[in-house]
C-alpha positions in Angstrom: -91.0 -118.8 -33.6 -93.1 -119.7 -36.3 -92.4 -123.1 -37.8 -94.1 -125.7 -40.2 -95.4 -128.9 -39.3 -93.4 -131.4 -41.2 -96.4 -133.4 -41.7 -99.3 -131.4 -42.9 -97.1 -128.0 -43.6 -99.5 -125.9 -41.4 -97.7 -123.0 -39.4 -97.2 -123.6 -35.8 -95.3 -121.9 -33.0 -92.4 -123.4 -31.7 -93.1 -121.6 -27.7 -95.4 -123.6 -25.4 -96.3 -126.6 -28.1 -96.3 -129.8 -26.4 -96.3 -131.5 -29.7 -93.2 -129.8 -31.6 -92.2 -130.0 -34.0 -95.7 -131.3 -35.1 -98.9 -128.7 -34.9 -100.8 -131.6 -33.4 -101.1 -134.8 -31.4 -102.5 -136.1 -34.6 -99.4 -135.1 -36.6 -97.3 -136.5 -34.3 -99.2 -139.7 -34.3 -99.1 -139.9 -38.1 -95.3 -139.6 -38.2 -94.8 -142.3 -35.7 -97.0 -144.6 -38.2 -94.9 -144.0 -41.1 -91.5 -144.7 -38.9 -93.6 -148.1 -37.8 -94.5 -149.0 -41.1 -90.8 -148.3 -42.1 -92.2 -145.5 -44.8 -89.0 -143.6 -43.5 -85.4 -145.1 -43.7 -82.0 -144.3 -42.3 -79.7 -144.7 -45.0 -77.0 -147.4 -44.6 -75.9 -151.0 -45.5 -78.3 -154.1 -44.9 -78.1 -156.0 -41.9 -77.6 -159.0 -43.7 -74.9 -157.5 -45.7 -72.7 -156.3 -42.4 -73.7 -160.2 -41.1 -72.0 -161.8 -44.4 -69.0 -159.2 -44.3 -68.4 -160.3 -40.3 -68.4 -164.0 -41.1 -65.8 -163.4 -44.0 -63.9 -161.4 -41.5 -64.0 -164.0 -39.2 -63.0 -166.6 -41.4 -60.2 -164.8 -42.8 -58.6 -164.6 -39.1 -59.0 -168.3 -38.2 
């Protein structure tokens, strides 16, 4: 199966590719670096907002 590397868009194969879905170790590390630098984000509430909601809920229960 032919796929495109999500980093460089180069065509590569899925079978027998130890770096899949990437074409190389280099692209794999580039992607990891983007996660580490927080360039990618998963949508959701900010942690501070959730903490404030928990505190408000606990105060209402007391």
